[in-house]
N, C-alpha and C positions, 0 to 999 in steps of 0.2 A: 131313062131314069125319071122317077117321079119325086120332085122336090116339094118341100113345104113352102108354097108360095101361092098367092092369089093371081099371079101373072101367067098369061099364056105366052111364054117366051122360050127360046131355045136354051139349051144347056150353056152354050158359049155366051149368049146374051146375059144370062143370069150371073155367070161368073164375072163377066166384064162389069156388070153393075156393082158387084162387090169390090172389084179392083178400083174402079173409079171412085167409089165411096171412100176408099182408103188412100186416095191420092196416088195410086199406082197406074202404070201404063196398061191400057186394055190390050188383049191379045187379038191378033188379026185372024188366027185360025186355031182349030182344036189341037193341032199337032204341037202347039207350044205349051200344052197343059198335059201333064201325066196323071192319069187316073190311078190312084194308089189302092183303092178298094173301098169296101163299105163295111161298116159295123152294123149293129142292130138299129141304130138311130140316125146315122149320118153317112153321106158320101164324102170321100176325102180326095183332094186333088193336090198334086205337087206343082208349084210354080218354080221350076228349076232355076231360072235366072235370078229370082228374088230370094231363093232358098226359104220359101214359106209354104205352109200347108193350109189350104182352104178347106173347111168343112161346112157342108150345107145339109141341114136336116132333111130327112126323108118324109114323104107324106104317107108312106105305108111302112109300118114296123110290126113285126110278128103277125104279118098278114092282116093287120087292122089299120083302118084309116086313122091318121093322127090329126087331132084338132090343134089349132094354134092357141097357145096360152102364153101371153107375153110375160106375165109375172113369173111363171114357172121356168121358162127358158132363160129369162134374165137372171134368176137366182142360180140356175144350174151353171150358166157360163161365168157368172161372177164368182161362184164357189171354185170353179176350175182355175180362174185367174188368181184367186187368193191362195189356192193350194200350190200352184206353181211358184209363186213368190215365196211362200213359207218353206216349201221343200228345197228350193235353191239356197235358202239360208242354212238348212241342215246339211246339204251336200251340194256344193257348187256345181251347176250345170247338169243336175240330174233331170230337170224338166226344162221345157222351152223357156228361154229368157224373155221372149216377146210373145204376148198374147193379147188379142183384142177381139171384140165381138160386137155384133149389131143385130137387133131384134125388132123386126117389123113384120106385119102380115105379108107385105109384098116381097120382102127380102130379109132373110135371116142367115147369119153365117158366123163362123169363128175363123180367125187367122192367127197362125202361130209359127214360131221358128221351126225349121226342119232339122231334125236331129240325126238324119242319116239312115242308112239301110240297117236292117237287123238280120242276124243269123236266125234261122228257125231253131227252136229249142231242140228238136230232134236231130239237128245237124251238129250240135255241140258234143264234145266229149263229156264224160261224167265229171272229170276234173274241172273242165271249164264251167260246167253248170254248178258245181260245188262252189267255185270261186265267185260266180255271180250271186249265188245264194248268200255267201259271206258278206258281200258288199250290200246286199239288200237288208240283211239282218243288222248290220252297222247303221244303215240309214234309218230303219224303223226305231232303233234304239236312240238315235240322235233326235228324232222327232219328239220322243218322250221327254227330252231334257228342255224342250222349248215351251214357253207359255202359249196357251191357246189364244189366238187373236179374237175369238168370238165367245159370247156367252151361250149358255145352254148346252144341250146334249142332243145328238142325233144328226139327221141330214139337215143341210142348211136351207133356210128360207129367208125371204126379205120381210122385215117388220114394216110397220106403218110409215116409217121414215126412209124406207128403202135400204136399210142396213141389214147385213147378214147376221143371222143368229141360229142356234140350234132349234129344231122344231119342238123340243121338249123342255119345258121350264121346270126342271127337277134338279135337286142337288145330287152330287155323285153317289153318296151313300144310299139315298132313296132309290135312285135308278138301279143300282146294282142289287139292292134288296128285292125289288120287284122283278127284275130279270131273273135272279136266282130262284125265286119262287116259281116262276114260269117253267124253268128247267125241271124243277121237282115235279110239277104237274105233267110235263111231257113224259118223264120217266114213268110216272104212275099209269098214264094212259097206254104206254107201250106194254107195260107189265100186265095190264088188264086185257090185252088183245088176245085173239084166238090163235095167233101164230105160235108155233113151237120153237123155243130156243132156251138156252140156259138162263131161265129167269132168276134163279137164286143168285147166280154170280153177277148177272147184269144189275140186279137190284143192289147187291152188296157193294159193288164197285161204284155204281152211280150215287148211292146215298153218301158214301165216304168222300168221293171227289166233290160232289156238290156242296157238302157241308164244310169242306176245306177251302172253298173258293175265297179268294182275297177280296174283302169288301172295303178295306180301309187304306190299303197300301198303293192303290193305283190312282193315277191322275188322268183327267180328261185331256186327250191329245187330239190335235187337228191332224187327221191322217187320211188314208186312202183305202177304200174297201176293195177296189178292183185292181188286182195285180196279176191278172191272167196274162199268159205269154203274149197274146195278141196286142196287149197294151204296154209291152215292154220292148225296148230296143237293146239287143245284146250286141255291143260293138267292142272294138279294140280299146275304146276309151272308157270301158265300163258299161254298166247297165244304165238305161235312161227310161223314164216313165212318162207316158202320155195318156190322154183321155181318162183321167181319174174319176172316181166316184167319191168325192170328199165327204167326210163327216166328222163329228165330234164324238169321241168314244174313248173308253179306257184303252190305252195303247196296247196292252197285252191281248185284248180281245181281237184287235185287227191284225196283230202279229200272228195270233193263232189262226185267224181266217186264212192267211197266206199258207201256213204250214198245212192246215187241213185240206185246202184246195189242191195243193201240189202232192200231198200224200194219199188222199182218199178220193176227192171229188173228180178232178180232171181225168184220172185213169179210168173212172167208171162212167163218165158222161160222154165218152167218145161217140156213142151211137145216137146222140140226140141231134136234131137239126141245128140247134144253137151252136154246138161245139164240134160238129163232125168235120169241119174244115181243118181243125187243129190236129186231127189224127193223134190225139194224145195217148192212145193205147200203144202207139209205136214209140213213145218217148218216156215211158215209165222210169227207166233208170235215170234219165236226165232230170225229170220232175222231182224224183225223190232225193237226188243228189243236191238239187237246189234247196229243198226243204231242210236237208241235213246241214248244209252250210249256213242257212238262215238261222236255225236253232243255235248252232255253235256260236255265231257272232252275237245274236240278239241276247242270249242269256249271259254271255260274258263271264262264264265260270261261276255265276251266282246260283247257288242251290235253290234259294228262294225264288229267283226268277225262272229257273228251270221248272220248278213245281207249279208255279202260277201258269206258265205257258202250257204245261202238260195238262192241267185241269181245263184250260180254255179250249184246247184242241178237242178234248173229250166232249165238251159241251157243244161244240160245232157238230161233231159226229152224232151226238144224241139228237140235236134239233133236226139235222138232215134225215136221220132215220125216222123220226116222228113225222116229218113232213111227207115222206114217202108213204107212211101208213095212212095219213090223211088223204092223200091222192088215191090210194087204193080203195078207200072206203067211199069215195065219191061215186055217184051213179054214172056220171059222164065227165069227161075232161074237156076243158075249153081248148080251142086251137092253140092259144098261146101256151097253155100248160103242156100240150103235146110237143110243141116246138122246144120248150125249155127242158122237159123231163122225159119225153119219149112216150111210147105206148104203154098201156097197162101192163103188158107182158114184160117190157123192158124195165118199168118201174118196180115190178115185183121182184125181178131178178136182182136188181140193185138193192132193193130193200132187204132181201135175204142176206146179201153180201154184207150190208152195213150192220145187220143184227149180229152176224158172226164176229165182225170187228168190235162191236160193243162188248160181246162176251169175252173177247180175247184182250180187251184193253187193260194194260197193267195199272195197278194202283201206284206202284213205285215209278220213279223217273227212270226211263231208259238211259243207258250210258250215252254220252255225247262225245264222240271221238274227234 
């Protein structure tokens, strides 16, 4: 394992440095530490006796060497800590109750409460997945009732005083206006492409839904962009959320992100290096059941909320389709793009699929049972 550190020490020594730094007893051998796995950016270890998870950043991510940036790592971990606290106010125990971090070139890590083992989403029944989706929809709705603890919009960064804030200094209406304008431009570029699809219907649906987007009724919410199954724990005590990607955003936009990912993205990204471990093409009924339960709970029988969510899911689909068109027009793909999106052939296959979904997207709200 290659850790983000300037020290030439063993894995056990680096872990023990973190434990000592936190006033915990060092381990005498590697067998006392359970390797949980690795994400894109961190290795994770379980300290079973302490019921804690230690995460140490990797020195190689997406096959590229990572440089140490203290301010960026500090902001990232501080945002995670803030989100855990905020989320637990919305739903008690949904995130680790304990979280701390340390950032230095020699030693960087996070340490948090262990929330237990998770069932794989593919091992759930559709009814179980539906139920978890309902719980998640309730949680995202609860987040929207809470005041944002930070100013600004977007991903969090530290200001000159070391305080967290959104990286965009815009008011909500200005942000939504600019974003909506970009959606219209993405639609126009797709319609101008050489690909054959039902452009008349795609344009009619797109123009109608984009023009109907809510610009005044949404509030900025402190929420989480990454609700992929690998960052959720499906337990008998309900779902739990770890390793978030916190940001300040209109709440409905991030609720739609979850619905889009589970309905459209994960089932189609199974053949990428990034997501192949999830085998999500074998879990399509569970993914879609989760999205269905989420929609039912999040919209809470409000026709206005149903329509707003319906529009935002469409916008996610539009942006992802446009993103695939941009990748196909590129002369070459970077290695990171290949890891995230696959080969040109895989991207084109997915692009054609998304174009068909755009052409089939209904203007009216589908019934939510």
